[in-house]
Every structure is written in structure tokens, then in C-alpha cells.
SEFI-28784 format. One line per 2 residues: number of its first residue (from 1); for each residue x, y, z of N, C-alpha, C. Coordinates in steps of 0.02 Angstrom, whole numbers, padded with zeros to 5 digits, always signed. Each point is the difference from the previous one (the first is absolute). Layout:
N
NUM	X/Y/Z/X/Y/Z/X/Y/Z; ...
This chain:
180
1	-00482/-01584/+00223/+00061/+00052/-00015/+00050/-00058/-00032; +00002/-00060/-00001/+00045/-00049/-00028/+00004/-00004/-00060
3	-00074/-00004/-00034/+00003/-00001/-00075/+00025/+00065/-00040; -00021/+00049/+00043/+00026/+00081/-00014/+00083/-00011/-00017
5	+00024/-00022/+00064/+00070/-00007/-00006/+00030/-00050/-00052; -00024/-00050/-00013/+00011/-00044/-00054/-00004/+00032/-00069
7	-00051/+00051/-00017/-00010/+00029/-00064/+00052/+00047/+00003; +00027/+00031/+00037/+00042/+00044/+00002/+00067/-00015/-00017
9	+00027/-00071/+00002/+00050/-00028/-00016/-00007/-00026/-00088; -00057/+00018/-00021/-00009/-00030/-00075/+00008/+00061/-00038
11	-00006/-00001/-00071/+00002/+00051/-00053/-00060/+00043/+00000; -00060/-00024/+00040/-00051/+00056/+00018/+00000/+00028/+00050
13	+00058/+00015/+00036/+00002/+00024/+00054/-00024/+00082/+00001; -00012/+00032/-00058/-00019/+00062/-00003/-00081/-00008/+00000
15	-00021/-00052/-00029/-00085/-00017/+00008/-00022/-00016/+00065; +00055/-00028/+00043/-00015/-00003/+00069/-00016/+00054/+00036
17	+00059/+00038/-00012/-00006/+00067/+00041/-00059/+00040/-00008; -00016/-00002/-00075/-00057/+00051/-00026/-00068/-00031/+00044
19	+00001/-00063/-00006/-00058/-00033/+00020/-00002/+00022/+00082; +00054/-00007/+00039/-00003/+00006/+00080/-00023/+00069/+00014
21	+00040/+00041/-00037/-00008/+00083/+00016/-00060/+00018/-00009; -00040/-00035/-00069/-00050/+00030/-00005/-00065/-00014/+00057
23	+00019/-00047/+00040/-00050/-00021/+00051/+00008/+00058/+00056; +00047/+00047/-00018/+00010/+00046/+00067/-00019/+00068/-00011
25	-00052/-00004/-00069/-00016/+00081/-00018/-00084/-00010/+00037; -00004/+00072/+00010/-00077/+00019/+00029/-00055/+00001/-00057
27	-00049/+00002/+00004/-00048/+00011/-00043/-00010/+00074/-00033; +00030/+00040/+00049/+00001/+00083/-00017/+00066/+00011/-00031
29	+00062/-00034/+00011/+00058/+00024/-00033/+00003/+00027/-00078; +00040/+00040/-00018/+00008/+00031/-00059/+00021/-00055/-00043
31	-00036/-00027/-00056/+00027/-00047/-00043/+00054/-00004/-00039; +00016/+00070/-00022/+00061/+00021/-00029/+00068/-00007/+00051
33	-00014/+00021/+00053/+00051/-00017/+00053/+00008/-00073/+00022; -00058/-00043/-00006/+00020/-00063/+00008/+00029/-00039/-00059
35	-00010/+00026/-00052/+00036/-00030/-00046/+00067/+00013/-00016; +00025/+00068/+00030/+00058/+00018/+00003/+00033/-00042/+00051
37	-00032/-00009/+00056/+00046/-00037/+00049/+00013/-00068/-00017; -00057/-00029/-00043/+00014/-00066/-00008/+00047/-00009/-00060
39	+00008/+00047/-00047/+00042/+00006/-00051/+00075/+00010/+00026; +00007/+00039/+00044/+00068/+00017/+00028/+00034/-00067/+00045
41	-00063/-00036/+00031/+00024/-00048/+00053/+00018/-00070/-00039; -00029/-00012/-00073/+00012/-00044/-00030/+00081/-00008/-00053
43	+00012/+00074/+00001/+00062/+00012/-00025/+00067/-00025/+00033; -00022/-00012/+00058/+00048/-00025/+00039/+00042/-00074/-00015
45	+00060/+00001/-00003/+00036/-00065/-00013/-00023/-00056/+00052; -00001/-00060/-00035/-00033/-00052/+00051/+00057/-00016/+00063
47	+00058/+00014/-00014/+00048/-00030/+00050/-00014/+00056/+00054; -00018/+00058/-00009/+00003/+00058/+00048/-00081/-00015/+00033
49	-00045/-00014/-00034/-00074/-00036/+00016/+00006/-00059/+00056; +00034/-00048/-00026/+00026/-00055/+00062/+00021/+00029/+00042
51	+00058/+00034/+00002/+00043/+00027/+00065/-00040/+00033/+00045; -00052/+00046/-00031/-00040/+00039/+00038/-00059/-00050/+00052
53	-00019/-00043/-00048/-00043/-00043/+00036/+00024/-00048/+00051; +00065/-00044/-00019/+00034/-00032/+00040/+00028/+00021/+00062
55	+00024/+00057/+00007/+00036/+00031/+00049/-00035/+00049/+00029; -00053/+00031/-00026/-00053/+00041/+00027/-00063/-00034/+00023
57	-00048/-00011/-00059/-00059/-00024/+00033/-00011/-00078/+00031; +00045/-00042/-00023/+00006/-00071/+00025/+00056/-00019/+00054
59	+00058/+00041/-00006/+00060/-00004/+00046/+00004/+00044/+00059; -00046/+00045/+00002/+00003/+00046/+00052/-00050/-00012/+00056
61	-00001/-00029/+00060/-00051/-00010/+00054/-00021/+00077/+00040; -00045/+00024/-00031/-00019/+00059/+00005/-00052/-00010/+00075
63	-00032/-00062/+00016/-00032/+00004/+00066/+00059/+00005/+00049; +00065/-00028/-00010/+00045/+00008/+00059/+00033/+00063/+00017
65	+00004/+00039/-00062/+00014/+00079/-00002/-00063/+00029/+00043; -00051/+00003/-00033/-00060/+00035/+00021/-00015/-00017/+00080
67	+00009/-00059/+00022/-00012/-00022/+00076/+00073/+00047/+00050; +00052/+00004/-00042/+00055/+00022/+00035/-00010/+00082/-00001
69	-00046/+00037/-00034/-00009/+00073/+00001/-00014/+00029/+00070; +00020/+00044/+00020/-00006/+00033/+00067/-00022/+00074/-00007
71	+00008/+00022/-00066/-00007/+00060/-00027/-00073/+00022/-00021; -00035/+00054/+00006/-00068/+00019/-00046/+00006/-00033/-00072
73	-00039/-00035/-00016/+00009/-00031/-00073/-00069/+00026/-00021; -00002/+00026/-00067/-00059/+00016/-00038/+00005/-00054/-00068
75	-00060/-00022/+00000/-00022/-00034/-00071/-00065/+00027/-00026; +00016/+00022/-00058/-00058/+00036/-00051/-00022/-00063/-00044
77	-00068/-00017/+00033/-00030/-00069/-00061/-00044/+00035/-00041; -00006/-00040/-00047/-00044/+00015/-00064/-00045/-00040/-00015
79	-00005/-00056/+00053/-00045/-00044/-00011/+00009/-00053/-00060; +00060/+00000/-00015/+00024/-00062/-00042/+00039/-00060/+00027
81	-00012/-00055/-00026/+00017/-00061/+00038/+00075/-00029/+00017; +00030/+00065/+00029/+00065/-00023/+00004/+00017/-00005/+00072
83	-00036/+00009/+00048/+00024/-00005/+00070/-00060/-00015/+00044; +00006/-00040/+00050/-00049/-00015/+00046/+00006/+00064/+00069
85	-00039/+00037/+00003/-00015/+00066/+00033/+00002/-00031/+00082; -00037/-00048/+00012/-00001/-00035/+00059/+00060/-00018/+00025
87	+00024/-00040/-00034/+00067/-00027/+00028/+00062/+00050/-00003; -00009/+00052/-00056/+00044/+00059/+00027/-00008/+00039/+00056
89	-00063/+00007/+00022/-00013/+00032/+00074/+00023/-00038/+00045; -00013/-00075/+00014/+00019/-00052/+00039/+00081/+00014/+00022
91	+00021/-00004/-00064/+00086/+00006/-00004/+00032/+00061/+00030; -00043/+00058/-00016/+00032/+00067/+00004/-00047/+00031/+00033
93	+00003/+00012/+00071/-00049/+00034/+00044/+00004/+00080/-00028; +00060/+00015/-00019/+00014/+00080/-00007/-00040/+00017/-00063
95	-00039/-00041/-00053/-00025/+00007/-00048/-00040/+00056/-00005; -00002/+00041/-00064/-00042/+00050/-00006/-00028/-00008/-00067
97	-00061/-00014/-00005/-00015/-00016/-00068/-00049/+00056/-00043; +00015/+00018/-00045/-00024/+00038/-00035/-00040/-00033/-00067
99	-00052/+00020/-00030/-00034/-00022/-00064/-00013/+00047/-00036; +00021/-00014/-00071/-00021/+00053/-00059/-00065/-00025/-00031
101	-00039/+00040/-00036/-00064/-00005/-00018/+00011/+00011/-00083; -00030/-00038/-00027/+00001/+00003/-00092/+00071/-00008/-00024
103	+00028/-00038/+00022/+00074/-00014/-00035/+00016/-00081/+00021; +00040/-00032/-00033/+00023/-00051/+00004/+00069/-00003/+00034
105	+00039/-00050/-00005/+00064/-00002/+00021/+00056/+00043/-00010; -00020/+00031/-00062/+00056/+00062/-00022/-00027/+00067/+00025
107	-00040/+00013/+00058/-00035/+00054/+00030/+00047/+00061/+00004; +00065/-00019/+00013/+00043/+00057/-00008/-00009/+00049/-00056
109	-00011/-00028/-00055/-00006/+00022/-00075/-00071/+00021/-00017; -00044/-00035/+00038/-00072/+00018/-00016/-00028/+00052/+00035
111	+00014/-00003/+00064/-00032/+00045/+00050/+00064/+00031/+00053; +00030/+00038/-00026/+00071/+00009/+00041/-00021/+00048/+00042
113	-00063/+00045/+00006/-00015/+00041/+00050/-00029/-00035/+00055; -00040/-00058/-00005/-00011/-00042/+00055/+00067/-00035/+00038
115	+00044/-00026/-00035/+00051/-00024/+00025/+00047/+00046/+00044; +00015/+00066/-00035/+00042/+00044/+00029/-00025/+00030/+00066
117	-00064/-00007/-00001/-00046/+00039/+00051/+00009/-00046/+00070; -00004/-00069/-00032/+00014/-00047/+00065/+00053/-00013/+00023
119	+00064/+00010/-00043/+00067/+00010/+00021/+00001/+00060/+00054; -00002/+00053/-00036/-00018/+00057/+00044/-00006/+00003/+00068
121	-00071/-00032/+00001/-00040/-00011/+00064/+00041/-00042/+00045; +00034/-00053/-00022/+00026/-00040/+00040/+00071/+00020/+00012
123	+00039/+00044/-00022/+00062/+00024/+00021/-00025/+00056/+00050; -00063/+00032/+00003/-00015/+00048/+00057/-00016/-00041/+00055
125	-00028/-00068/+00000/-00014/-00047/+00061/+00066/-00025/+00023; +00046/-00011/-00039/+00072/-00031/+00009/+00032/+00063/+00042
127	-00021/+00068/-00010/+00034/+00049/+00055/-00028/+00009/+00058; -00043/-00042/+00024/-00019/+00003/+00069/+00059/-00020/+00043
129	-00016/+00028/+00073/+00054/-00022/+00046/+00005/-00058/-00001; +00072/-00028/+00017/+00014/-00064/-00001/+00031/-00015/+00069
131	+00012/-00074/+00024/+00049/-00009/+00070/+00050/-00032/-00038; +00067/+00016/+00030/+00047/-00040/-00029/+00006/-00070/+00041
133	+00023/-00029/-00047/+00006/-00080/+00028/+00052/-00030/-00007; +00046/+00020/-00049/+00061/-00019/-00002/+00045/+00045/-00031
135	+00065/+00014/+00022/+00055/+00039/-00035/+00041/-00030/-00022; +00021/+00001/-00076/+00063/-00041/-00027/+00028/+00058/-00035
137	+00061/+00011/+00011/+00039/+00048/-00030/-00027/+00082/+00001; -00029/+00001/+00050/-00036/+00076/-00008/+00058/+00041/+00018
139	+00007/+00066/-00029/+00038/+00048/-00007/-00026/+00053/+00050; -00057/+00007/+00015/-00028/+00051/+00060/-00066/-00019/+00032
141	+00009/-00010/+00055/-00066/-00037/+00035/-00046/+00070/+00010; -00071/-00040/+00002/-00052/+00070/+00008/-00034/+00022/-00062
143	+00039/-00015/-00054/-00034/+00025/-00064/-00054/-00045/-00022; -00042/+00038/-00039/-00072/-00028/-00024/+00032/-00065/-00043
145	-00053/-00055/+00019/+00023/-00054/-00047/-00036/+00013/-00074; +00038/-00022/-00037/-00014/+00019/-00079/-00020/-00071/-00032
147	-00066/+00014/-00037/-00017/-00057/-00054/+00044/-00009/-00037; -00003/-00068/-00028/+00056/-00030/-00062/-00008/+00060/-00055
149	-00053/+00028/-00017/-00006/+00051/-00054/+00017/+00057/+00007; -00005/+00022/+00066/+00038/+00074/+00018/+00062/-00009/+00006
151	+00042/-00059/+00009/+00065/-00012/-00001/+00031/+00031/-00068; -00035/-00016/-00054/+00024/+00014/-00067/-00009/+00082/-00015
153	-00013/+00041/+00034/+00015/+00059/-00002/+00069/+00020/+00007; +00038/+00030/-00032/+00073/+00042/+00017/-00009/+00056/+00036
155	+00053/+00007/+00037/-00004/+00065/+00046/+00051/+00046/-00019; -00001/+00056/+00037/+00066/+00054/-00023/+00066/-00030/+00023
157	+00050/+00014/-00032/+00070/-00022/+00021/+00005/+00056/+00057; +00047/-00039/+00028/+00024/+00046/+00086/+00026/+00063/-00028
159	+00032/+00001/-00046/+00029/+00066/-00018/-00047/+00048/-00037; -00054/-00018/-00009/-00039/+00035/-00048/+00003/+00002/-00065
161	+00025/-00046/-00038/+00014/-00005/-00053/-00039/-00064/-00034; -00063/+00019/-00048/-00024/-00068/-00035/-00036/-00041/+00060
163	-00005/-00056/-00026/-00025/-00059/+00051/+00033/-00058/-00003; -00003/-00032/+00057/+00024/-00073/+00024/-00058/-00041/-00008
165	+00019/-00062/+00007/-00052/-00061/+00008/-00014/-00006/+00059; -00070/-00015/+00015/-00027/-00003/+00080/+00039/-00055/+00034
167	+00000/+00020/+00080/+00027/-00043/+00037/-00051/-00042/+00041; -00003/-00057/+00012/-00041/-00025/+00033/+00021/-00007/+00070
169	-00047/+00025/+00036/+00026/-00002/+00082/-00047/-00054/+00029; -00059/-00013/-00019/-00041/-00047/+00038/-00016/-00058/-00044
171	+00012/-00061/+00018/-00016/-00055/-00045/-00059/-00047/+00020; -00022/+00012/+00064/-00055/-00036/+00025/-00050/+00044/+00037
173	-00056/+00006/-00015/-00059/+00032/+00038/-00049/-00039/+00006; -00053/+00022/+00046/-00054/-00029/+00020/-00054/+00050/-00014
175	-00054/-00007/-00032/-00053/+00049/-00006/-00056/+00004/+00060; -00012/+00063/+00015/-00061/+00011/+00041/-00057/+00031/-00037
177	-00058/-00032/+00010/-00057/+00024/-00003/-00006/-00004/-00088; +00036/-00046/-00027/-00014/-00010/-00080/-00052/-00041/-00010
179	-00048/-00002/-00019/-00055/-00043/-00017/+00004/-00029/-00073; +00037/-00052/+00005/-00007/-00025/-00084/-00060/-00030/-00021
């Protein structure tokens, strides 16, 4: 990765991005879509690419964040060489692993039905009964613990007009019988 990062600092940064991303496609990915992704990715100005790599890929300690994760966490793998799945599972015991078939890193574009089905199933599993571990800022005790994604759904306003942002009632839960 050091060589890639060095190339991103040169005038050939677009070629470096193209070569790196080309490794992430699967053999069955749509060639036109692959070319579109490569063309769009290489249009990004060098300073933006550098910022993303410096602050995101190289400047972010994902292991620390994953190890601190205490909620159900789903990773949809495409079989591309960008994550160590054994290390991910070791760091995050709440990991639920999904794998797509017939697509590379951009599987959400290539096989959206597979990805969406896994997300839907994960959300169903995440609605299983929970044990309350910790209540921080709870506005009503005894409510069902909410998954991070279910918190994104707006609810009706108290006066019955329109919708309001959801309220987070439970911030920390432990899962019962969720087999990652």
C-alpha cells in the first residue's frame, strides 16, 4: 500500500487509482459498469483522492473501532482482498457475515438482489428480543431496543401532523440467541 500511496501523490494518481480499483472487480462483473466506475473514480481531483486515503484508509484505525463495536454488525463480503475476515471476526464477536456470489467489490451494483436480501434478513434477526444492558438518556423504560438502522425511521408527530425524527431510547443492548 505504501507504493500505491506514493503514486497517489504524483501526476499519475488517476492511473494508480484505476489499477488499484481494477483488482476489486469480479470475473462476472459487467464490463461496461466496471469501465464506468473506473472512469468516474479517475475523475476525482488528486487532492480529494489524497485526503480520502490519508484520512480514511491510512489515517483511520478500523481495528480499534471494530473491536469497540457492541451492536450487531453485518459485513457483506465479495471475496476481494480488502479485509481479513478472521481478524474481523476475532475483533467483533457480534459480526454477521454475508457473502455475495458472482460479483466483486461493487456487488451492491452487480447483484443488488443478493445484497438487499442479506440486509433484510439481518434486520429481521436484529429485531429478536434483547436484554437491556445499559440505559443512557432513556426517555421511556421498557421499550423495545432499537437497532441502529431502525432508529433511522421517522415516527408520527405527537400532534398527528407529519413526521418527526426518531428518538433513540436504548443505546446499548446485548443479543440473545443471535448466531453470528
